[in-house]
C-alpha positions as a Markdown table, in Angstrom:
| # | Residue | x | y | z |
|---|---|---|---|---|
| 1 | Met | 0.0 | 0.0 | 0.0 |
| 2 | Arg | 1.4 | 3.4 | -1.0 |
| 3 | Val | 0.2 | 6.4 | 1.1 |
| 4 | Leu | -0.1 | 9.3 | -1.3 |
| 5 | Ile | -1.4 | 11.8 | 1.2 |
| 6 | Gly | -1.2 | 11.4 | 4.9 |
| 7 | Gln | 1.4 | 9.6 | 7.1 |
| 8 | Gly | 2.2 | 6.0 | 8.0 |
| 9 | Gly | 1.1 | 2.9 | 6.4 |
| 10 | Asp | -0.4 | 1.0 | 9.2 |
| 11 | Leu | -4.2 | 0.9 | 9.2 |
| 12 | Gly | -4.4 | 1.9 | 12.8 |
| 13 | Glu | -2.4 | 5.1 | 12.0 |
| 14 | Leu | -4.2 | 5.8 | 8.7 |
| 15 | Tyr | -7.7 | 5.5 | 10.2 |
| 16 | Ala | -7.2 | 6.8 | 13.8 |
| 17 | Val | -10.1 | 9.0 | 14.9 |
| 18 | Pro | -9.0 | 12.5 | 16.0 |
| 19 | Arg | -11.6 | 12.8 | 18.8 |
| 20 | Thr | -14.8 | 11.4 | 20.1 |
| 21 | Pro | -17.7 | 11.4 | 19.5 |
| 22 | Trp | -16.8 | 10.8 | 15.9 |
| 23 | Leu | -19.0 | 9.3 | 13.2 |
| 24 | Arg | -17.5 | 8.0 | 10.0 |
| 25 | Val | -19.3 | 6.5 | 7.1 |
| 26 | Asn | -17.6 | 3.8 | 5.0 |
| 27 | Phe | -18.5 | 3.1 | 1.3 |
| 28 | Val | -17.1 | 1.5 | -1.8 |
| 29 | Ser | -17.6 | 2.6 | -5.3 |
| 30 | Thr | -16.4 | 1.8 | -8.9 |
| 31 | Val | -14.5 | 4.5 | -10.8 |
| 32 | Asp | -17.7 | 5.3 | -12.7 |
| 33 | Gly | -19.7 | 5.8 | -9.5 |
| 34 | Ala | -21.6 | 2.6 | -9.0 |
| 35 | Ala | -22.0 | 1.8 | -5.3 |
| 36 | Thr | -23.3 | -1.8 | -6.0 |
| 37 | Gly | -22.8 | -4.5 | -8.5 |
| 38 | Glu | -25.5 | -6.2 | -10.6 |
| 39 | Asp | -26.9 | -8.0 | -7.6 |
| 40 | Gly | -27.6 | -4.7 | -5.8 |
| 41 | Arg | -25.0 | -5.3 | -3.1 |
| 42 | Ser | -21.8 | -3.5 | -2.3 |
| 43 | Gly | -20.1 | -6.8 | -1.6 |
| 44 | Ser | -20.1 | -7.6 | -5.3 |
| 45 | Ile | -17.8 | -4.7 | -6.1 |
| 46 | Asn | -15.4 | -4.8 | -3.1 |
| 47 | Asn | -11.9 | -6.3 | -3.3 |
| 48 | Pro | -9.1 | -7.3 | -0.9 |
| 49 | Pro | -7.8 | -3.8 | 0.0 |
| 50 | Asp | -11.4 | -2.6 | 0.6 |
| 51 | Gln | -12.2 | -5.7 | 2.7 |
| 52 | Arg | -9.2 | -5.1 | 4.9 |
| 53 | Val | -10.3 | -1.5 | 5.6 |
| 54 | Phe | -13.9 | -2.6 | 6.1 |
| 55 | Glu | -12.8 | -5.2 | 8.7 |
| 56 | His | -10.4 | -2.8 | 10.4 |
| 57 | Leu | -13.0 | -0.1 | 10.8 |
| 58 | Arg | -15.6 | -2.5 | 12.1 |
| 59 | Glu | -13.1 | -4.0 | 14.6 |
| 60 | Gln | -12.0 | -0.8 | 16.1 |
| 61 | Cys | -15.3 | 1.1 | 16.3 |
| 62 | Asp | -17.7 | 1.0 | 19.3 |
| 63 | Val | -21.0 | 0.7 | 17.4 |
| 64 | Val | -22.2 | 0.4 | 13.8 |
| 65 | Trp | -25.1 | 2.3 | 12.2 |
| 66 | Ile | -27.0 | 0.8 | 9.3 |
| 67 | Gly | -30.0 | 1.9 | 7.4 |
| 68 | Ala | -32.8 | -0.7 | 7.6 |
| 69 | Gly | -33.1 | -1.0 | 3.8 |
| 70 | Thr | -29.4 | -1.7 | 3.4 |
| 71 | Ala | -29.5 | -4.2 | 6.3 |
| 72 | Arg | -32.2 | -6.2 | 4.4 |
| 73 | Ile | -30.5 | -5.9 | 1.0 |
| 74 | Glu | -27.0 | -6.8 | 2.3 |
| 75 | Gly | -28.4 | -9.6 | 4.5 |
| 76 | Tyr | -27.0 | -8.3 | 7.8 |
| 77 | Arg | -26.9 | -10.6 | 10.7 |
| 78 | Asp | -25.5 | -10.2 | 14.3 |
| 79 | Ile | -22.0 | -8.7 | 13.9 |
| 80 | Gly | -20.7 | -9.3 | 17.4 |
| 81 | Lys | -20.9 | -5.7 | 18.5 |
| 82 | Pro | -23.8 | -3.2 | 18.9 |
| 83 | Leu | -25.6 | -2.7 | 15.6 |
| 84 | Val | -28.1 | 0.2 | 15.4 |
| 85 | Val | -30.7 | -0.1 | 12.6 |
| 86 | Val | -32.0 | 3.3 | 11.6 |
| 87 | Ser | -35.6 | 3.0 | 10.3 |
| 88 | Arg | -38.5 | 5.2 | 9.6 |
| 89 | Ser | -41.0 | 2.3 | 9.6 |
| 90 | Gly | -39.6 | 0.7 | 12.8 |
| 91 | Glu | -39.7 | -2.7 | 11.1 |
| 92 | Val | -36.8 | -4.9 | 12.4 |
| 93 | Pro | -35.1 | -6.7 | 9.5 |
| 94 | Glu | -35.9 | -10.4 | 9.5 |
| 95 | Arg | -32.4 | -11.7 | 9.9 |
| 96 | Leu | -31.7 | -9.5 | 12.9 |
| 97 | Arg | -34.8 | -10.5 | 14.9 |
| 98 | Asp | -33.1 | -13.5 | 16.6 |
| 99 | Ala | -29.9 | -11.7 | 17.5 |
| 100 | Pro | -28.8 | -11.9 | 21.2 |
| 101 | Ser | -30.5 | -9.4 | 23.4 |
| 102 | Gly | -28.8 | -6.0 | 23.2 |
| 103 | Asp | -26.8 | -6.8 | 20.1 |
| 104 | Val | -29.3 | -5.1 | 17.8 |
| 105 | Leu | -30.9 | -1.7 | 18.5 |
| 106 | Met | -33.6 | 0.1 | 16.6 |
| 107 | Ala | -33.4 | 3.9 | 16.1 |
| 108 | Thr | -36.8 | 5.3 | 15.1 |
| 109 | Tyr | -39.1 | 8.2 | 16.0 |
| 110 | Ala | -42.2 | 8.5 | 18.2 |
| 111 | Ala | -44.7 | 8.5 | 15.4 |
| 112 | Ser | -43.2 | 5.5 | 13.6 |
| 113 | Pro | -45.9 | 2.9 | 12.7 |
| 114 | Gly | -43.7 | 0.0 | 13.8 |
| 115 | Leu | -42.5 | 1.4 | 17.1 |
| 116 | Glu | -44.5 | -0.9 | 19.4 |
| 117 | Asp | -43.7 | -3.9 | 17.3 |
| 118 | Ala | -40.0 | -3.1 | 17.5 |
| 119 | Arg | -40.3 | -2.8 | 21.2 |
| 120 | Arg | -41.9 | -6.3 | 21.4 |
| 121 | Lys | -39.2 | -7.8 | 19.2 |
| 122 | Leu | -36.1 | -6.1 | 20.7 |
| 123 | Gly | -37.2 | -4.9 | 24.2 |
| 124 | Asn | -37.9 | -1.3 | 25.3 |
| 125 | Asp | -34.3 | -0.7 | 26.3 |
| 126 | His | -33.1 | -1.5 | 22.8 |
| 127 | Val | -35.4 | 0.8 | 20.8 |
| 128 | Leu | -34.1 | 4.4 | 20.7 |
| 129 | Val | -36.8 | 7.0 | 20.1 |
| 130 | Val | -35.0 | 10.0 | 18.7 |
| 131 | Gly | -37.4 | 12.6 | 17.3 |
| 132 | Gln | -41.2 | 13.0 | 17.1 |
| 133 | Asn | -42.0 | 12.9 | 13.4 |
| 134 | Arg | -38.6 | 11.9 | 11.9 |
| 135 | Val | -35.4 | 10.2 | 13.0 |
| 136 | Asp | -33.2 | 12.9 | 14.6 |
| 137 | Leu | -29.7 | 11.7 | 13.6 |
| 138 | Gly | -27.9 | 14.3 | 15.7 |
| 139 | Ala | -29.8 | 13.1 | 18.8 |
| 140 | Leu | -29.0 | 9.5 | 17.9 |
| 141 | Lys | -25.3 | 10.3 | 17.7 |
| 142 | Ala | -25.4 | 12.0 | 21.1 |
| 143 | Glu | -27.4 | 9.1 | 22.6 |
| 144 | Leu | -25.0 | 6.5 | 21.5 |
| 145 | Ala | -22.0 | 8.6 | 22.8 |
| 146 | Ser | -23.8 | 8.8 | 26.2 |
| 147 | Arg | -23.7 | 5.0 | 26.3 |
| 148 | Gly | -19.9 | 5.1 | 25.9 |
| 149 | Trp | -19.9 | 4.5 | 22.1 |
| 150 | Gly | -17.9 | 7.5 | 21.0 |
| 151 | Asn | -16.2 | 5.8 | 18.0 |
| 152 | Gln | -19.1 | 5.4 | 15.6 |
| 153 | Leu | -19.2 | 3.8 | 12.2 |
| 154 | Ser | -22.0 | 3.8 | 9.6 |
| 155 | Glu | -22.0 | 1.3 | 6.8 |
| 156 | Gly | -24.7 | 2.9 | 4.8 |
| 157 | Gly | -26.9 | 3.0 | 2.9 |
| 158 | Pro | -27.1 | 5.9 | 0.4 |
| 159 | His | -30.3 | 7.4 | 1.8 |
| 160 | Leu | -28.8 | 7.4 | 5.3 |
| 161 | Leu | -25.5 | 9.0 | 4.1 |
| 162 | Arg | -27.4 | 11.7 | 2.3 |
| 163 | Asp | -29.3 | 12.5 | 5.5 |
| 164 | Leu | -26.2 | 12.4 | 7.7 |
| 165 | Phe | -24.6 | 15.0 | 5.4 |
| 166 | Asp | -27.7 | 17.1 | 5.2 |
| 167 | Glu | -28.1 | 17.2 | 9.0 |
| 168 | Gly | -24.4 | 17.8 | 9.7 |
| 169 | Val | -24.0 | 14.6 | 11.7 |
| 170 | Ala | -21.3 | 12.7 | 9.8 |
| 171 | Asp | -17.7 | 13.7 | 10.5 |
| 172 | Glu | -15.9 | 11.6 | 7.9 |
| 173 | Leu | -16.4 | 9.7 | 4.7 |
| 174 | Asp | -14.1 | 6.7 | 4.0 |
| 175 | Leu | -14.5 | 5.9 | 0.3 |
| 176 | Thr | -12.8 | 3.1 | -1.5 |
| 177 | Val | -12.7 | 3.5 | -5.3 |
| 178 | Val | -12.1 | 0.1 | -7.0 |
| 179 | Pro | -10.6 | 0.0 | -10.5 |
| 180 | Arg | -13.7 | -1.1 | -12.3 |
| 181 | Ala | -16.4 | 0.5 | -14.5 |
| 182 | Leu | -19.8 | -1.1 | -14.7 |
| 183 | Gly | -22.0 | 1.2 | -16.8 |
| 184 | Gly | -25.7 | 0.6 | -16.6 |
| 185 | His | -27.9 | 2.1 | -13.8 |
| 186 | His | -26.5 | 1.7 | -10.4 |
| 187 | Ile | -27.1 | 3.6 | -7.2 |
| 188 | Arg | -24.5 | 6.1 | -6.0 |
| 189 | Ile | -23.2 | 6.4 | -2.5 |
| 190 | Thr | -25.7 | 9.1 | -1.8 |
| 191 | Asp | -29.4 | 9.0 | -2.8 |
| 192 | Gly | -32.2 | 11.6 | -2.1 |
| 193 | Pro | -32.7 | 15.3 | -2.5 |
| 194 | Pro | -29.6 | 17.4 | -3.4 |
| 195 | Val | -27.0 | 18.3 | -0.8 |
| 196 | Asp | -23.8 | 20.3 | -1.2 |
| 197 | Ile | -21.3 | 19.4 | 1.5 |
| 198 | Pro | -17.6 | 20.5 | 1.4 |
| 199 | Leu | -15.1 | 17.8 | 2.2 |
| 200 | Thr | -11.4 | 17.9 | 2.9 |
| 201 | Leu | -9.1 | 15.1 | 1.8 |
| 202 | His | -7.2 | 13.8 | 4.9 |
| 203 | Thr | -5.6 | 10.6 | 3.6 |
| 204 | Leu | -5.3 | 8.9 | 0.3 |
| 205 | Ala | -3.7 | 5.5 | -0.2 |
| 206 | Glu | -3.3 | 3.2 | -3.2 |
| 207 | Glu | -3.0 | -0.5 | -3.6 |
| 208 | Asp | -3.1 | -2.3 | -7.0 |
| 209 | Gly | -5.1 | 0.5 | -8.5 |
| 210 | Thr | -7.5 | 0.7 | -5.6 |
| 211 | Leu | -7.8 | 4.2 | -4.0 |
| 212 | Leu | -8.6 | 4.4 | -0.3 |
| 213 | Gly | -9.5 | 7.9 | 0.9 |
| 214 | Arg | -10.5 | 9.6 | 4.1 |
| 215 | Trp | -12.5 | 12.7 | 3.6 |
| 216 | Phe | -13.4 | 15.0 | 6.6 |
| 217 | Val | -16.6 | 16.9 | 6.6 |
| 218 | Asp | -16.1 | 20.7 | 6.8 |
| 219 | His | -18.7 | 21.5 | 9.5 |
| 220 | Ala | -19.8 | 25.2 | 9.2 |
């Protein structure tokens, strides 16, 4: 791995968080902007350098955020550390319903149609009500930090990343660009109404044509 911008070559140095609470979002994309392969999953476009970063970020974080839709598409199961499913509907993804108590949390809002069902499936203590008529992502970040989970990682999806940008909640985007072009119609790493968020490149590394970048969000 060549470090083009930044210092060191060890993943622990390259991806150290500057402070807590800190929320970073990790994505992979092809050179022409596809965030998934033909099967609609990001796993079909990742490669060994991206996988190593993915595993490192998950290992060193305290908690993982995931959008409910992405959890269903990617087939998420218990990951061995706290997993927070962000959902407007409050519906717990099927493969996560049998996880050990406390391993899966639901983040939703007071008016969510599935709130009571989520409480029955996961338990009251594991359903985080953040907001009245929408999921307040800033309040969710603060609530997780208050539980001692300051090093936070989001693994998508594109709707959640767009909202994290829009609400000024994400601190960092970690983006792997794999040396492939797919064409066709594929979702990008953000999806939803337009946002215009300035980013500062912190680190850029390269391995076998794969670019691994850390972009810090310029909070106003």
